[in-house]
VOGU-3710 file (C-alpha; in Angstrom, 3 decimals, decimal comma):
1> vaavslfial> 6,697/37,438/-2,613  8,243/34,942/-1,139  6,811/32,066/-3,656  8,199/34,637/-6,707  11,891/35,248/-4,624  12,106/31,366/-3,845  11,500/30,845/-7,595  13,855/33,023/-8,557  16,333/31,619/-6,441  15,708/28,019/-6,635
11> fmcdifamgq> 14,980/28,066/-10,792  16,673/31,282/-12,504  20,031/30,205/-12,810  19,155/27,208/-14,686  16,428/29,161/-16,431  18,963/31,214/-18,392  21,505/28,390/-18,779  18,933/26,541/-20,351  18,083/29,955/-22,660  21,685/30,213/-23,584
21> astnteldai> 22,051/33,647/-21,968  25,069/35,508/-22,992  25,730/38,670/-20,227  25,478/38,248/-16,332  23,921/41,930/-16,239  19,765/40,664/-16,100  20,209/37,503/-13,731  23,092/39,652/-11,306  20,445/42,448/-10,551  17,585/39,770/-10,136
31> lmvvfgifal> 19,833/37,580/-8,005  20,792/40,480/-6,153  16,925/41,379/-5,428  16,163/38,366/-3,992  19,189/38,258/-1,775  18,286/41,721/-0,275  14,412/40,019/0,239  16,270/36,700/1,968  18,583/38,680/3,995  15,943/41,280/5,308
41> eflglsmtda> 14,058/38,191/6,067  16,728/36,680/8,100  17,632/39,317/9,678  13,623/40,097/10,529  13,360/37,272/11,874  16,070/36,428/14,008  15,930/39,629/15,821  11,758/39,175/16,853  10,951/35,662/16,756  13,154/33,574/19,591
51> sylfgfffwm> 11,899/30,437/18,681  13,668/30,859/14,856  17,309/31,487/16,595  19,412/28,689/16,057  16,651/26,261/15,270  16,458/23,962/11,560  15,252/27,124/9,445  17,803/29,430/10,837  20,820/27,578/10,068  18,564/26,559/6,412
61> dllgtgsmvf> 18,391/30,070/6,107  21,701/31,108/6,819  22,965/28,505/4,378  20,795/29,326/1,618  21,315/33,222/1,971  24,860/33,116/1,860  24,879/31,049/-0,603  23,821/33,340/-3,082  26,932/34,846/-3,565  27,816/32,105/-5,619
71> disflagpdv> 25,257/32,888/-8,203  26,217/36,656/-8,505  29,175/37,078/-11,399  30,623/39,885/-9,470  30,464/38,178/-6,444  31,835/34,605/-6,458  29,533/33,265/-9,433  30,429/32,215/-12,288  31,212/34,287/-15,304  29,093/33,333/-18,584
81> qepdlvtaaa> 31,607/35,531/-20,394  34,161/33,485/-19,935  35,033/30,272/-22,134  35,992/26,937/-20,454  39,706/26,952/-20,696  41,717/23,287/-20,864  45,594/23,494/-21,919  47,915/20,948/-22,101  48,721/19,597/-17,820  50,464/16,882/-16,205
91> agsdrqnvvv> 49,183/12,769/-16,385  46,644/12,408/-13,654  45,348/16,237/-13,663  42,234/15,401/-15,673  41,204/13,310/-12,916  42,506/16,081/-9,921  39,991/18,195/-12,331  36,957/16,134/-12,452  36,960/15,587/-8,779  37,115/19,269/-8,495
101> vratraaklg> 33,855/19,442/-10,456  32,107/16,809/-9,149  33,293/18,540/-4,828  32,222/22,041/-6,607  28,328/20,781/-7,996  28,387/18,514/-4,881  28,919/22,270/-2,788  26,155/23,921/-5,062  23,925/21,350/-4,246  24,176/21,471/-0,650
111> aragrisrvl> 23,977/25,484/-0,764  21,008/25,314/-2,833  19,384/22,977/-0,199  18,946/25,807/2,073  16,872/27,579/0,089  14,418/24,258/-0,755  14,095/24,327/2,856  11,801/27,557/2,481  9,297/25,336/0,164  7,823/23,963/3,820
121> kilrflplll> 7,281/27,762/5,261  5,278/27,785/1,510  3,132/24,211/2,104  1,217/25,436/4,977  -0,718/27,852/2,706  -1,492/25,453/0,280  -5,189/24,378/0,477  -4,252/20,466/1,153  -2,548/21,391/3,928  -5,490/23,984/5,150
131> ksdqddsvkm> -7,786/21,293/6,972  -11,001/23,016/6,154  -12,882/19,843/7,594  -11,136/19,914/11,378  -13,532/20,958/14,129  -12,937/24,845/15,160  -13,903/23,571/18,332  -11,710/21,447/19,030  -8,657/24,074/19,926  -5,966/21,592/21,054
141> arvisnqltn> -6,623/18,949/18,482  -5,476/22,082/15,987  -2,810/22,732/18,133  -1,433/19,966/18,456  -2,288/18,874/14,312  -0,233/22,363/13,781  2,726/21,105/15,635  2,981/17,753/14,599  2,766/18,795/10,996  5,531/21,303/11,224
151> alstrvaflt> 7,896/19,110/12,699  7,198/16,078/10,504  7,732/18,145/7,055  10,930/19,492/8,799  12,511/16,305/8,906  11,221/14,708/6,207  12,447/17,970/4,321  15,686/17,479/6,127  16,268/14,072/5,979  15,221/14,096/1,744
161> icivvitplf> 17,973/17,053/1,227  20,994/14,874/3,423  20,048/12,151/0,732  19,788/14,034/-2,111  23,252/16,309/-1,332  24,884/13,458/0,702  24,532/10,738/-2,416  26,864/12,148/-5,076  29,185/12,668/-2,223  30,409/8,838/-2,309
171> tmftypeedd> 30,876/8,956/-6,660  33,461/12,117/-5,945  36,736/9,833/-5,654  35,412/7,353/-8,060  37,344/6,781/-11,551  36,005/10,163/-13,569  33,370/9,250/-16,074  33,849/11,904/-18,675  33,708/12,329/-22,603  37,836/12,542/-23,173
181> smrawtella> 37,182/12,411/-27,182  38,096/15,910/-27,359  41,468/15,970/-25,660  42,101/13,064/-27,416  41,229/14,302/-30,797  43,407/17,416/-30,066  46,213/15,724/-29,000  46,175/13,667/-32,368  45,568/17,190/-33,714  48,483/18,135/-32,109
191> lsaqkyhsaw> 50,972/15,584/-33,641  49,761/16,196/-36,758  50,704/20,071/-36,615  53,957/19,100/-35,118  54,829/17,045/-38,435  53,775/19,914/-40,430  56,050/22,119/-38,276  58,857/19,931/-38,906  58,240/20,161/-42,765  58,009/24,407/-42,545
201> eqrnatlied> 60,780/24,398/-40,779  62,483/22,423/-43,383  61,544/24,433/-45,881  60,497/21,990/-48,255  57,985/22,249/-50,770  56,328/18,472/-50,761  56,789/17,502/-47,068  55,020/21,093/-45,943  52,311/19,529/-49,107  52,188/16,328/-47,715
211> artaflievk> 51,722/17,587/-44,365  49,278/20,403/-44,463  47,262/17,256/-46,428  47,255/14,867/-43,983  46,558/17,484/-41,026  43,440/18,913/-43,161  42,669/14,596/-43,534  42,529/14,597/-39,400  40,395/18,229/-38,988  38,432/16,183/-41,999
221> rlrnfysqls> 37,679/13,237/-39,950  37,453/15,176/-36,882  34,450/17,371/-38,077  33,119/14,032/-39,877  33,124/12,358/-35,554  31,101/15,020/-34,188  29,129/15,261/-36,912  26,293/13,197/-35,571  26,540/14,193/-31,650  25,194/17,308/-29,989
231> ygpfhmvygk> 28,584/19,216/-29,592  31,311/19,604/-31,653  34,169/21,537/-32,576  33,277/25,037/-34,445  36,621/26,604/-34,603  40,199/25,750/-34,730  43,344/27,865/-34,594  47,330/26,586/-35,217  49,905/28,657/-33,712  52,370/27,994/-30,763
241> sdngvftplg> 51,855/28,213/-26,767  54,264/30,241/-24,869  53,667/30,177/-21,005  50,119/29,609/-21,405  49,455/32,476/-23,913  49,154/30,937/-27,718  49,980/32,984/-30,744  48,247/32,202/-34,039  50,419/31,477/-36,674  47,790/31,926/-39,680
251> eqldlsgvew> 50,927/32,233/-42,049  51,965/29,138/-41,667  48,898/27,050/-41,871  45,512/29,085/-42,391  42,748/27,180/-41,458  40,018/30,039/-41,483  38,628/27,862/-44,702  37,238/24,704/-42,459  33,922/24,415/-43,226  32,717/23,594/-39,437
261> tfdspsrpss> 29,151/21,285/-38,788  28,621/23,788/-35,148  28,482/27,069/-34,931  29,741/29,324/-32,483  27,388/29,493/-28,839  26,068/32,493/-28,094  27,061/31,963/-24,512  30,641/32,357/-24,163  30,645/29,887/-21,072  29,534/26,991/-23,095
271> sriitvnrvq> 32,104/27,187/-25,050  35,022/24,794/-24,702  38,762/25,531/-25,937  41,194/23,163/-26,132  45,001/24,090/-25,781  47,724/21,334/-26,880  51,705/22,311/-28,139  50,274/24,001/-31,613  46,481/23,481/-32,197  43,568/25,060/-30,482
281> tyfnlsrprv> 40,714/23,685/-30,890  37,255/25,612/-29,598  34,246/22,614/-28,902  30,189/24,346/-28,650  29,094/22,774/-25,538  25,479/24,532/-25,686  23,402/21,188/-25,626  25,012/19,540/-22,967  24,921/23,007/-20,547  21,040/23,012/-21,665
291> leaaaslgli> 20,796/19,715/-20,329  23,206/19,957/-17,730  20,413/22,763/-16,498  17,422/21,492/-17,346  19,072/18,215/-14,971  19,076/20,248/-12,235  16,057/21,922/-12,695  14,828/18,737/-12,695  16,402/17,489/-9,196  15,267/20,491/-7,503
301> lfiilvmcvf> 11,778/19,705/-8,687  12,299/16,040/-7,589  13,100/17,390/-4,267  10,340/19,578/-3,755  7,872/17,169/-4,816  9,134/14,427/-2,576  9,315/16,465/-0,063  5,540/17,447/-0,295  4,436/14,042/-1,084  5,916/12,268/1,996
311> glivsssisv> 5,207/15,584/3,974  1,599/15,278/2,973  1,371/11,398/3,770  2,917/10,884/7,463  1,065/14,157/8,165  -1,687/12,480/6,582  -1,044/8,996/8,466  -0,469/11,279/11,930  -3,796/12,295/11,625  -5,575/9,465/10,827
321> valqplerml> -4,064/7,578/13,929  -3,681/9,880/16,372  -5,156/13,442/15,475  -8,763/11,990/14,475  -9,391/9,592/17,452  -7,939/12,375/19,458  -10,471/15,193/18,101  -13,230/13,264/18,882  -11,709/12,325/22,270  -11,939/16,296/22,771
331> tvvrerctqi> -15,533/16,768/20,984  -17,376/14,362/23,644  -14,802/16,004/26,413  -16,496/19,291/25,349  -20,101/17,919/24,839  -19,715/16,606/28,423  -18,045/19,605/30,133  -21,555/21,252/28,715  -24,006/19,203/30,183  -21,973/19,167/33,164
341> fkytdnlrgr> -22,156/22,428/33,243  -25,386/22,961/33,197  -25,938/19,990/35,524  -24,174/21,729/38,121  -26,649/25,431/37,207  -29,817/23,645/37,548  -28,552/22,133/41,160  -26,841/25,525/41,886  -30,648/27,358/41,050  -28,885/29,638/38,474
351> aeddsddake> -31,903/31,974/36,472  -30,976/32,766/32,852  -31,732/35,971/33,624  -29,225/36,714/36,077  -26,266/33,821/35,334  -23,312/36,345/34,619  -21,056/33,133/35,887  -23,140/30,740/33,484  -22,129/32,662/30,461  -18,918/33,292/31,293
361> dyddmqhgse> -18,634/29,519/31,655  -19,670/28,718/27,981  -17,914/31,416/26,954  -14,789/29,918/28,015  -16,670/26,400/26,596  -16,160/28,120/23,243  -12,469/29,918/23,718  -10,409/27,511/26,082  -8,527/24,646/25,381  -9,669/21,300/26,300
371> fmllekvvsk> -7,196/21,115/29,242  -8,391/24,301/30,654  -12,502/22,748/30,323  -11,604/19,293/32,328  -9,946/21,516/34,500  -12,613/23,161/35,230  -15,204/19,936/35,207  -13,085/19,080/38,123  -14,422/21,405/39,842  -17,499/21,528/39,018
381> laaiaslsia> -17,849/18,039/39,888  -16,830/18,822/43,151  -19,780/20,909/43,282  -21,840/18,517/42,358  -20,866/16,005/45,320  -20,721/18,738/47,467  -24,831/19,649/46,272  -25,766/16,338/46,550  -24,470/15,282/49,734  -25,653/19,122/51,188
391> agepevtenm> -29,475/18,558/49,420  -29,583/14,800/51,806  -33,300/12,784/51,808  -34,311/12,947/55,038  -37,177/15,708/54,078  -37,737/13,863/51,431  -38,461/9,946/52,923  -39,193/10,650/56,687  -42,232/9,429/57,790  -42,390/6,642/54,710
401> nenellvynw> -43,576/3,284/55,466  -41,928/0,285/53,938  -43,783/-0,111/50,797  -43,844/3,732/50,070  -39,928/3,350/50,169  -39,955/0,708/47,631  -41,688/2,906/45,335  -40,057/5,893/45,667  -35,996/3,392/45,200  -37,967/2,757/42,261
411> tqgahvatta> -39,101/5,271/40,715  -35,387/6,736/41,456  -33,973/3,665/39,828  -32,307/2,163/43,041  -33,433/-1,160/42,300  -31,663/-1,282/38,799  -28,284/-2,350/38,999  -25,692/-1,475/36,607  -22,596/-2,606/35,516  -19,490/-1,252/34,965
421> satgarasif> -17,204/-1,766/31,948  -13,858/-1,097/31,270  -12,438/-0,760/27,299  -8,842/-1,385/27,355  -6,275/-0,943/24,435  -6,832/-3,823/22,109  -3,571/-4,626/20,727  -3,361/-7,378/17,995  -0,944/-10,633/17,997  -1,109/-10,566/14,401
431> pkaggsgnfr> 0,601/-7,648/13,462  -0,892/-6,726/10,015  1,007/-7,371/7,228  1,841/-5,145/3,710  -0,188/-4,775/0,715  -3,240/-6,358/-0,560  -3,833/-8,436/-3,511  -5,316/-8,154/-6,842  -7,606/-10,417/-7,959  -9,955/-10,048/-10,209
441> gpgtpcgghs> -10,685/-9,425/-14,024  -12,611/-11,287/-16,920  -14,725/-14,751/-17,029  -14,288/-18,099/-18,543  -17,394/-20,507/-18,174  -17,125/-24,511/-16,837  -15,754/-26,951/-18,275  -12,913/-27,722/-20,923  -9,438/-27,040/-20,511  -5,778/-27,043/-21,684
451> plaatidela> -2,667/-28,740/-21,605  -0,389/-27,975/-18,907  1,978/-24,969/-19,933  4,915/-26,547/-18,461  5,654/-29,992/-16,661  6,605/-30,495/-13,362  9,821/-31,141/-14,670  10,626/-27,759/-16,023  9,454/-26,782/-12,724  12,075/-29,060/-10,651
461> egrseprnml> 14,935/-27,626/-12,926  14,399/-24,552/-12,488  13,121/-23,698/-15,868  10,067/-22,959/-15,199  7,901/-21,318/-12,423  4,156/-22,025/-11,131  2,880/-19,001/-12,489  3,830/-20,013/-15,982  1,955/-24,092/-15,510  -1,557/-22,984/-16,207
471> ptaisdslet> -3,192/-21,719/-19,553  -4,230/-18,494/-19,983  -7,646/-19,243/-20,174  -7,463/-21,140/-16,781  -5,266/-18,164/-14,916  -7,833/-15,313/-16,566  -10,770/-18,112/-14,735  -9,259/-17,789/-11,914  -10,252/-14,209/-11,454  -13,599/-14,482/-11,716
481> eefcpldlpa> -16,779/-16,026/-9,901  -17,034/-18,431/-13,048  -14,264/-20,938/-11,971  -15,062/-24,564/-12,096  -12,098/-26,988/-11,435  -14,842/-30,338/-12,177  -14,228/-31,065/-15,741  -10,009/-30,116/-14,954  -7,963/-33,248/-14,953  -6,165/-33,939/-11,936
491> dmriavgqfi> -2,619/-32,481/-13,386  -4,190/-29,350/-13,686  -6,010/-29,131/-10,770  -2,699/-29,595/-8,708  -1,118/-26,953/-10,882  -4,431/-24,407/-10,193  -3,926/-25,467/-6,088  -0,018/-24,259/-5,887  -0,785/-21,492/-8,236  -3,489/-19,632/-6,026
501> vtstngpwan> -0,889/-20,370/-3,343  2,175/-18,597/-4,788  1,315/-17,300/-8,423  -1,245/-14,670/-7,297  -0,967/-11,194/-6,155  -1,857/-11,886/-2,335  0,750/-11,145/0,306  0,363/-14,424/1,017  2,224/-15,652/-2,398  5,136/-13,538/-2,098
511> wartnvtapt> 5,436/-15,398/1,670  5,015/-18,644/0,311  6,995/-17,905/-2,583  10,070/-16,967/-0,181  9,408/-19,479/2,564  8,483/-22,356/0,881  10,079/-24,447/-2,850  8,203/-24,736/-5,454  8,728/-28,434/-6,227  8,175/-29,162/-2,304
521> lwgfvsevea> 4,617/-27,132/-2,822  4,215/-29,256/-5,998  4,936/-32,221/-4,011  2,346/-31,517/-1,558  -0,415/-30,416/-3,162  0,433/-33,588/-5,627  0,396/-35,834/-2,588  -2,772/-34,429/-1,167  -4,341/-34,711/-4,180  -3,894/-38,583/-4,147
531> nykenpfhnf> -4,827/-38,961/-0,600  -8,460/-37,857/-2,179  -11,375/-40,009/-2,992  -12,959/-40,256/-5,800  -16,284/-38,939/-4,009  -19,460/-37,286/-6,089  -19,046/-34,729/-4,141  -15,981/-34,350/-1,335  -13,126/-34,752/-3,911  -9,883/-33,083/-4,516
541> ahavdveytv> -11,616/-30,754/-7,146  -14,198/-29,268/-3,689  -11,219/-28,893/-2,270  -8,964/-26,528/-5,268  -13,152/-24,918/-5,001  -12,786/-24,379/-2,075  -9,137/-23,062/-1,592  -9,973/-20,439/-4,864  -13,140/-19,045/-2,879  -11,303/-18,716/0,420
551> crfmdalpad> -8,737/-16,720/-1,778  -11,558/-14,513/-3,486  -13,072/-14,036/-0,110  -9,479/-12,918/1,445  -9,195/-10,624/-2,038  -12,413/-8,952/-2,037  -12,190/-8,186/2,021  -9,277/-7,508/1,831  -7,750/-9,359/4,405  -4,736/-8,561/4,659
561> rfltdtmqfc> -5,981/-5,657/6,551  -6,584/-7,749/9,605  -4,915/-11,055/8,686  -1,250/-11,815/8,196  -0,061/-12,953/5,467  1,496/-16,224/7,405  -2,660/-17,202/8,600  -3,601/-16,394/4,752  -0,869/-19,096/3,860  -2,787/-21,052/6,729
571> lliaalghdi> -6,089/-20,445/5,175  -5,520/-21,797/1,756  -3,220/-24,891/3,127  -6,535/-25,718/5,399  -8,673/-25,210/2,145  -6,749/-27,583/0,280  -6,289/-30,400/2,925  -9,559/-29,510/4,860  -11,233/-32,605/3,564  -8,528/-35,321/2,588
581> ghlgvnnqyl> -9,579/-38,976/2,728  -12,943/-38,166/3,374  -14,608/-41,223/3,190  -17,743/-39,934/1,037  -19,797/-40,752/4,818  -20,279/-37,678/7,411  -19,430/-37,845/11,648  -22,840/-39,572/12,574  -22,808/-42,289/10,240  -18,875/-43,135/11,559
591> iemgdelavr> -20,611/-42,624/15,137  -23,549/-44,991/14,722  -21,353/-47,649/12,782  -19,100/-47,502/15,237  -15,859/-46,860/12,837  -12,465/-46,842/13,998  -11,959/-43,196/13,193  -15,426/-42,828/15,556  -13,703/-44,484/18,055  -10,129/-43,186/17,792
601> yndrsplenm> -11,180/-39,572/18,563  -13,892/-40,053/20,722  -16,695/-39,812/18,439  -15,153/-35,927/18,257  -15,122/-34,489/14,859  -13,240/-37,613/13,983  -13,710/-37,160/9,715  -12,260/-33,283/10,960  -9,444/-35,039/12,876  -8,543/-37,489/10,704
611> hcaklfkiat> -8,113/-34,604/8,160  -5,924/-32,797/10,243  -3,794/-35,511/10,575  -3,292/-36,896/7,467  -2,812/-33,159/5,808  0,274/-32,743/8,243  1,330/-36,246/8,017  1,743/-34,999/4,377  3,165/-31,952/4,802  6,387/-33,286/7,515
621> atdsnifvql> 7,195/-35,884/5,010  10,354/-35,448/3,417  9,477/-34,531/-0,379  6,597/-32,330/0,646  7,372/-30,552/3,987  6,183/-27,164/3,104  7,168/-25,929/6,789  10,948/-27,697/6,488  12,195/-23,467/6,237  9,762/-22,291/8,519
631> dkdlykemrk> 11,306/-21,729/12,819  9,726/-24,297/15,764  7,783/-21,661/17,131  6,098/-20,195/13,607  5,167/-23,920/12,441  3,646/-24,336/16,260  1,416/-21,336/15,863  0,636/-22,212/11,544  -0,020/-25,901/12,633  -2,245/-24,857/15,679
641> siidvilhtd> -4,188/-21,949/13,068  -4,669/-25,081/10,592  -5,885/-27,765/12,810  -8,416/-25,162/14,091  -10,260/-23,732/11,785  -9,738/-27,586/9,725  -11,734/-28,613/13,152  -14,327/-25,541/12,570  -15,341/-27,048/9,539  -17,276/-29,268/11,229
651> vtkhnemike> -20,815/-28,388/10,767  -21,520/-29,276/14,387  -19,746/-26,065/14,866  -22,425/-23,583/12,422  -24,491/-22,426/15,081  -21,769/-21,409/16,869  -20,426/-19,480/14,465  -22,912/-17,740/13,319  -23,486/-16,608/17,037  -20,530/-15,421/17,568
661> mgllyqvnse> -20,125/-13,537/14,519  -23,794/-11,558/15,414  -21,720/-10,425/19,121  -18,683/-9,001/17,725  -20,949/-7,025/14,918  -22,781/-5,756/17,776  -20,315/-5,061/19,870  -18,375/-2,938/16,428  -20,681/-2,129/14,419  -19,897/1,428/13,128
671> afdslapeta> -16,631/-0,391/12,622  -17,918/-3,332/10,315  -19,913/-0,984/8,411  -17,622/1,756/7,736  -15,359/-0,990/6,310  -12,853/-0,627/8,573  -12,591/-4,495/10,634  -9,182/-4,284/11,636  -10,296/-1,323/14,431  -12,180/-4,295/15,316
681> iashaqvqli> -10,578/-7,518/15,071  -7,932/-7,652/17,282  -7,356/-10,384/19,339  -6,203/-13,807/18,564  -9,143/-15,475/19,115  -11,387/-13,018/16,876  -8,645/-13,214/14,280  -8,815/-17,189/14,617  -12,929/-16,940/14,276  -12,886/-14,669/10,803
691> asvllhsadv> -10,513/-17,355/9,724  -12,204/-20,129/10,662  -15,509/-18,542/9,185  -13,584/-17,548/5,413  -13,054/-21,535/5,044  -16,062/-22,540/7,228  -18,650/-20,844/3,726  -16,196/-21,347/1,297  -16,415/-25,054/2,452  -20,405/-24,216/1,830
701> snpfkpwhlc> -20,253/-21,907/-0,578  -22,360/-23,964/-3,232  -25,419/-21,653/-2,668  -24,323/-18,721/-3,274  -21,998/-19,568/-6,377  -24,033/-18,637/-9,946  -26,900/-20,715/-10,914  -25,015/-22,927/-13,429  -22,232/-24,120/-10,914  -24,616/-23,582/-7,450
711> rryaflcmde> -27,096/-26,702/-9,277  -24,050/-28,007/-10,614  -22,687/-28,915/-6,693  -25,974/-29,402/-5,033  -26,561/-32,641/-7,467  -23,526/-34,028/-6,660  -23,171/-33,394/-2,809  -26,793/-35,014/-2,874  -25,758/-37,861/-5,372  -23,394/-38,824/-1,830
721> ffaqgdlekq> -25,767/-38,077/0,372  -27,819/-40,512/-1,618  -24,975/-43,020/-1,378  -24,752/-43,143/2,558  -28,747/-43,275/2,253  -28,001/-46,677/0,852  -25,665/-47,780/2,889  -27,396/-46,562/5,862  -30,354/-48,852/4,762  -28,403/-51,539/4,031
731> agvpvqmlnd> -27,184/-51,715/7,214  -30,445/-51,623/8,993  -29,569/-48,363/10,506  -31,676/-45,258/10,490  -31,600/-42,831/7,361  -30,260/-39,213/8,296  -32,276/-36,257/7,023  -31,727/-35,769/2,776  -29,796/-38,993/2,250  -33,051/-41,127/1,518
741> rdkvsrpksq> -33,612/-40,487/-2,424  -37,001/-42,421/-2,527  -38,165/-39,273/-0,058  -36,077/-36,244/-0,654  -36,608/-34,022/-3,237  -33,059/-31,893/-4,295  -34,558/-29,105/-5,389  -36,903/-28,649/-1,775  -34,160/-29,667/0,370  -31,529/-27,193/-1,207
751> igfieffiap> -34,237/-24,261/-0,614  -34,490/-25,905/3,154  -30,847/-25,637/3,266  -30,458/-21,590/1,890  -33,330/-20,714/4,348  -32,529/-22,458/7,731  -28,910/-22,781/7,282  -26,791/-20,884/4,906  -29,164/-17,532/5,107  -28,580/-16,538/8,013
761> mvtqmvhlfp> -24,667/-17,593/8,126  -24,149/-15,060/5,181  -26,568/-12,281/7,023  -23,550/-12,258/9,569  -21,103/-12,312/7,107  -22,643/-9,229/5,136  -22,937/-7,642/8,532  -19,012/-8,332/9,480  -17,644/-8,060/5,588  -20,107/-5,259/3,201
771> qlggaaahlq> -17,686/-6,385/0,318  -19,537/-9,879/0,470  -22,604/-8,845/-0,258  -22,824/-10,303/-3,801  -23,205/-13,694/-1,529  -26,552/-12,612/-0,374  -27,388/-11,579/-4,483  -26,570/-15,120/-5,534  -29,011/-16,694/-2,690  -31,685/-14,418/-3,530
781> iniqkwsdvw> -31,161/-15,527/-7,176  -30,709/-19,089/-6,408  -33,416/-19,916/-3,802  -35,716/-18,383/-6,236  -34,714/-20,758/-9,116  -34,513/-23,946/-6,738  -38,510/-23,244/-6,152  -39,254/-23,263/-9,816  -37,043/-26,285/-10,153  -38,767/-27,894/-7,944
791> qeesspgpde> -42,300/-26,406/-8,986  -41,658/-28,167/-12,814  -39,981/-31,101/-11,133  -42,798/-32,320/-8,456  -46,278/-30,164/-9,861  -47,627/-29,302/-6,101  -50,607/-28,359/-4,562  -51,546/-24,566/-5,177  -51,596/-24,662/-1,094  -48,213/-26,039/-0,684
801> iakvaarvkk> -46,668/-23,801/-3,822  -48,271/-21,106/-1,182  -46,110/-22,113/1,265  -42,978/-22,562/0,165  -43,243/-19,166/-2,102  -43,824/-17,346/0,977  -40,696/-18,830/2,512  -38,549/-18,244/-0,583  -39,932/-14,515/-0,445  -39,045/-14,009/2,686
811> vadsmgtlam> -35,458/-15,433/2,324  -35,078/-13,453/-1,378  -36,218/-10,280/0,040  -33,883/-10,665/3,303  -31,330/-11,195/1,063  -31,808/-8,339/-1,315  -31,693/-5,696/1,367  -28,906/-7,466/2,824  -27,098/-7,091/-0,459  -28,691/-3,216/-1,288
821> saqefqqaaa> -27,444/-1,834/1,965  -23,887/-3,897/2,052  -23,469/-2,009/-1,585  -25,047/1,584/0,551  -22,333/0,602/3,094  -19,152/0,634/0,623  -20,261/3,194/-1,727  -20,008/5,821/2,073  -17,135/4,095/2,211  -15,623/5,204/-0,886
831> t> -16,781/8,810/-0,750
//
């Protein structure tokens, strides 16, 4: 009944207006019934519910119920039998009338606001708000949930109503945007009518006929003007107006023969009668009135929708943030209370057949609140303590020798040292950014390119945007795992480097577009490209590939759940510059040769330190200063993060990061398995660890790319290793592992590289982020491919084939299992 009454009160007036009902009787009867229901409900609640009196719903119900009188015609409502009368008025009165109309509409909407608030009373009975999955045993959580839902829904409703009602008031006194054509046409016709009247008084037949013809021409123009509109004239009378009373003079000028486009409306209030001097024009406004009623109905529906949607969103958010953890905590409280009660009963020696007090306790467990249970637990613990003290141990330990006491203590676990650990609230100093990127799509094979779609000059002059610089084929390939920068020319690689930073849908792109100008970023990426050397592998193409891989990692996780937009921007900048100025040899070679870089950085990651120095030298130059708009504190934080992740690309940090990832997962396995890493990655150190892992894994990602890319990158990398081996032979120093082209098998070296270096890292990565399970799937395929290539190139003996096959199978099976497990975790999280 309440729902039907509310529906009638909100929509019935507009429904009757849309149907162009010609009488008030039916609507008045229906609204009187609803008015009575509302009044009885209001009086009943006021007399029976103390919390209702003078509360939010009290005032809303009072407003909504009282406003019903303005919809009932015989009380204070509009009469549909009365047309809209407009007469000649002084200058400025039209504007005043429009203001009055607007004020009336705002007041009408405000009055209905009280009725809209009744929707909240009905919403609580909807299936979406009936938390059927809530544990009925957690009574306090259910009470808190209901109270919070009611409080939040009330405030959301009040805010929504206030916004919708108050906003139109600001335009009440602005220039009226009204259609004055009807009044203007009537005034024009009144001038012609006045000429006709003058001719009539002169009794000049020629003048009368000419004036009549001119008047009818104006009438025809009026009819033609409104012929294409949804409203227009349907009748006109010539006469005279005296003290507001219009008297037709059909004997002087009969207009009954004029054919009109519009008919008389069935609802008298949908007509407008405009009287100016000797002309009275009748207009049919049925269509505008229907549209106005539909708009009013739509507005009410929109308000209800906003109230429902945002009420549900806020309620859901509160449930996830507060109520669900509270529910889990209180469930544990009940379980522990049960255990304590049973343990106390056992200590007191209660028997099951005469345990009336125990039954009473268990009944309290089922029907009491958690706070009551905690009070009882305190008393139970006091009982446990008293029983433990009273029990003593003299009768057990007396007459025991030292060895027997040691045995007894051992059986009691006294020799076991226990460590208490406290878990405090963890608050990240890196608050989460909003939104996540959407970086997926169809693929484009490696190789081939098109010229830039826009030039840097156009970019600098503001005639183009970075997102418009790449050909569609290249930008599309970036949305797949098949992107390959090796065959792109230098300017295309620079454009790709800038595109990833500024033109993807990730939150870092919004931050970059806001804080770094496009020409500055282009200058930075161009300078970075210019400082890379033409090495077989460690070149600018590799930098772009690492940037692209980091971007895909961040999108897949999505990383914005635990990394800020500035940290994600830092990762992409670090990816572009992580190998800048690379000499084509590794750190051990520089140290062995006593190179100036090794001396400068005390043999500690000389290449990585040099990369950082070169990167920030470029990043702070005048034409490429991408940090120029940042404040000092933010710049220092970003610089520290970039340096840290680049230093962790040193392979000597590899095993350390694997151990830290393993520890992070073991401590927070539930959070990572449920795809909720943001609940586990809280501290600065953890955020920095994950950022370092993302960059380092992208740096060595060749083995878990699609096979054709994996093989190509691996051969380029081995070419660089072999070139260093040639230098080592020339210098007469020991040739490092994997560097001797005369002894090392390329495919077999990749098998070992995957087995001992990559697979352990990928294992921990996928444990932390099951979304990266595709890396394990590619490893499973690629290690088998490398085994096939090795057998084809080397023709090894049966025993060696069997040994390598066993190693390959072990890794492949492990990666296959890992990939399937990751997929199951994702499916479970999705459901």
